[in-house]
N, C-alpha and C positions, 0 to 999 in steps of 0.2 A: 367420699374419700377424705382422708385426713390431710390437712394442710400443714406443711412443715415450717419450722422456723426459717430455714434457708429459703424456701419459696417466698415467704412473706418479705424477708429482707431484700431479696433480689427484686421483687415486684415493687416495693416501696422506693427503692433506690432508682429504678427506672422511671417510676411515676414522677418523682421530684424533678428529675432531669427533663422529662418530656413536658411536664406542667410548665416549667420555666420557658421552654423553647416553643411550645405550641398553644397553650391555653389563653394567651393574651391576644391572639390574632384571629380575626374572623376567617381568614383564608386557611388557617391550619388547625383550628380548634377541633375539627372533626377527627383528627388523629387521636384525640383523647377518648374517643368512644370505646376503645379497647379497654380502658380503665374503669369507666363509669357504667353501671347497669342502667338500662333504659328507665327503670323505676327507682333510680337513685333518690334518696332523701338526703339533702344537704342543708345543714343549719349553720348559720353564721351568727356568732354571738359578739356583737359590738354595737356601738351607737353610731348609726349612719345617717345619711341625709333623710331617710324615710322614717326616722324615729328609733325607738328602742328595739333591741333585739329580743328574740332571735328572728332573723330573716330566714324563712323556710322555703326551700325549693323541693317540690314533690315529684320531680322527674329530671332526667338527664337534660332534656330539652330546656326546661326552666332554668336549671343551673347554668347551662351553656349560654343561654340568651342573657342571663344576668351578668356573666363574665364579659360577654361581648359589649354590652351596654355600659357597664361600669368600668371597663378597662380601655375606653376610647382615648383617654388622655394620659394614661400611664401604663407602665409594664411592671409586672411582678417577677422577681427572681427569687426562687425559694432555695435556700441553703440549709440542708438538714444539719441539725446540731446534735440530736439524739433520737434514737428510735427504740421504743419499748414494744416488744412483741409478746402477745399471748397466743400461742399456736392452738391451744385447746379451744378457746372461744373465737379464734380467727379474727383477732383485733390487733391493731397497731396504733400506737400513739407516737406521733411525729412532732418533735419540738424543732422549730426552724426559725431562722432569721429570714425575713422577707424584705428585700430591697425594692422599694417602689421608686421608679424613675419616670419623671414627666417626659412625655414624648416630644413636647415642643421646646424642651430645654434639657439641661443636664442636671437639674435639681433632683436630689434623691432624699429619701427618708427610709430609715430602717426601723422595723418593728419586730417584735418577737411574737410568734404564733405557736399554737398547739392544736393539732388536728387529731381527732379520734376517729379511726377508720374501721368500719365493719366490713370484712372481706368474705367473699364466697367463691366457690369454684364452679364453673359451668360444666356442661356435659363434655366439652372438649378438653377438660382438665386444665383450664387456664383461670387464673384469678381475676376478679373484678371487684370494684368497690360498690357495696350495697348502700352504705350510708357514711356520711361525714358530719361530724360536729366540730366546727372550727372556732377557736377563741383567739383573739389577738389583743395586744395591749396598746395603749395610747392612741386610739383611733382619732381623737380630736387633733392630735399633732399632725395627722396626715393633711389636714386642711392648710397647713403651712406651705405645702408644695403648691405652686401656682399651676394647678391642673387645668 
């Protein structure tokens, strides 16, 4: 079934809202399962604690566990700035401002990010994310937050 521009826009709008609300907390992250395919491939392109990127997760479970482990000391709030939609290939590019806030203080840092999302429709005719390629700027600056 063909996926429409409107479907993708509504899906990505809800995804951003729910990501900010649920993906940072081990108690609520399971609510994100409606967005991520079980065989989700998520690639993060940045220089992190473990070395050069990309950091690749080959399942929803790996991605979810990484978020839980890496978000213990801070929370991400994703604010969409622009959304580019290709309904023919069922892809969306989301440009966002991400505010990282330390959980033990009020220190914050803002970064710009760009996520490339490959979407699919399941047999129930609902969208889900099959893959994510995420790029963000100034990751070294994140270390300035006392996390």
